[in-house]
Kinemage of the C-alpha trace (Angstrom):
@kinemage 1
@onewidth
@group {chain A} dominant
@subgroup {mainchain}
@vectorlist {calphas} color= white
{ca met a 1} P -99.267 72.740 28.843
{ca ile a 2} L -97.591 71.067 25.917
{ca glu a 3} L -99.584 73.207 23.504
{ca lys a 4} L -98.023 76.357 25.090
{ca ile a 5} L -94.564 74.868 24.758
{ca ile a 6} L -95.121 74.108 21.039
{ca ile a 7} L -96.495 77.657 20.426
{ca tyr a 8} L -93.479 79.012 22.340
{ca phe a 9} L -91.005 77.184 19.960
{ca ile a 10} L -92.885 78.121 16.866
{ca val a 11} L -92.843 81.801 17.858
{ca ile a 12} L -89.202 81.970 18.958
{ca asn a 13} L -88.079 80.142 15.749
{ca leu a 14} L -90.079 82.645 13.620
{ca ile a 15} L -88.403 85.424 15.624
{ca gly a 16} L -85.067 83.947 14.880
{ca phe a 17} L -85.767 83.517 11.180
{ca phe a 18} L -87.032 87.060 10.767
{ca ala a 19} L -84.108 88.447 12.937
{ca met a 20} L -81.694 87.021 10.457
{ca trp a 21} L -83.658 88.473 7.570
{ca ile a 22} L -83.957 91.902 9.099
{ca asp a 23} L -80.187 91.858 9.929
{ca lys a 24} L -79.329 90.871 6.360
{ca gln a 25} L -81.484 93.722 4.900
{ca lys a 26} L -79.838 96.155 7.346
{ca ala a 27} L -76.419 94.857 6.226
{ca ile a 28} L -77.208 95.461 2.591
{ca arg a 29} L -78.415 99.043 3.349
{ca gly a 30} L -75.417 99.702 5.584
{ca ser a 31} L -77.666 100.726 8.579
{ca trp a 32} L -77.788 99.725 12.242
{ca arg a 33} L -77.490 95.969 12.761
{ca ile a 34} L -78.929 93.579 15.191
{ca pro a 35} L -76.103 92.761 17.704
{ca glu a 36} L -74.543 89.335 17.162
{ca lys a 37} L -75.077 88.627 20.893
{ca thr a 38} L -78.813 89.086 20.362
{ca leu a 39} L -78.868 86.490 17.561
{ca phe a 40} L -77.082 84.012 19.798
{ca ile a 41} L -79.508 84.705 22.621
{ca ile a 42} L -82.458 84.072 20.302
{ca thr a 43} L -80.831 80.758 19.366
{ca ala a 44} L -80.129 79.908 22.998
{ca leu a 45} L -83.776 80.548 23.859
{ca gly a 46} L -84.807 77.834 21.503
{ca gly a 47} L -84.848 79.635 18.196
{ca gly a 48} L -81.941 77.647 16.667
{ca ile a 49} L -83.950 76.075 13.774
{ca gly a 50} L -85.245 79.545 12.800
{ca thr a 51} L -81.793 81.281 12.985
{ca ile a 52} L -80.039 78.431 11.139
{ca ser a 53} L -82.682 78.413 8.528
{ca gly a 54} L -82.424 82.186 8.143
{ca met a 55} L -78.691 82.091 7.974
{ca tyr a 56} L -78.599 79.744 5.098
{ca met a 57} L -81.785 80.999 3.311
{ca phe a 58} L -80.527 84.647 3.238
{ca arg a 59} L -76.803 83.614 3.059
{ca his a 60} L -76.161 85.783 6.146
{ca lys a 61} L -73.285 85.139 8.560
{ca thr a 62} L -72.362 81.982 6.689
{ca gln a 63} L -68.745 83.075 6.470
{ca lys a 64} L -68.444 83.561 10.235
{ca ile a 65} L -67.280 80.377 11.834
{ca ala a 66} L -68.883 81.296 15.227
{ca phe a 67} L -72.262 81.231 13.651
{ca val a 68} L -71.691 78.256 11.306
{ca ile a 69} L -70.558 76.163 14.336
{ca gly a 70} L -72.226 78.005 17.232
{ca phe a 71} L -75.836 78.023 16.080
{ca pro a 72} L -75.948 74.202 15.279
{ca phe a 73} L -73.969 73.431 18.502
{ca ile a 74} L -76.421 75.294 20.735
{ca thr a 75} L -79.380 73.798 18.983
{ca leu a 76} L -77.946 70.267 19.335
{ca ile a 77} L -77.295 70.762 22.985
{ca glu a 78} L -80.917 71.962 23.461
{ca ile a 79} L -82.339 69.036 21.541
{ca ile a 80} L -80.228 66.510 23.564
{ca thr a 81} L -81.368 68.286 26.763
{ca ile a 82} L -85.078 68.108 25.740
{ca ile a 83} L -84.829 64.414 24.932
{ca tyr a 84} L -83.065 63.764 28.167
{ca phe a 85} L -85.746 65.382 30.203
{ca met a 86} L -88.562 63.766 28.167
{ca phe a 87} L -87.245 60.334 29.078
{ca thr a 88} L -86.110 61.184 32.615
{ca tyr a 89} L -89.334 62.884 33.752
{ca lys a 90} L -92.198 61.054 32.029
């Protein structure tokens, strides 16, 4: 079971990382963009490390306070929740 959870987090973070890259490329070309709501959903589904990494690696959305504060906040809440459940339900 734990292996499946680890694989899930690896995949969702890769999705988040590449979503930021794709959105940056689309922004450069001036074409259709990935909705901001979608980027937040990916983060909320556990892809925070990937989206934050992509945000800073590609310098994308770093001027938007909602992303600079929102992505880390969501990720921190998820980490705290995971730690809580790990110690509560051994």
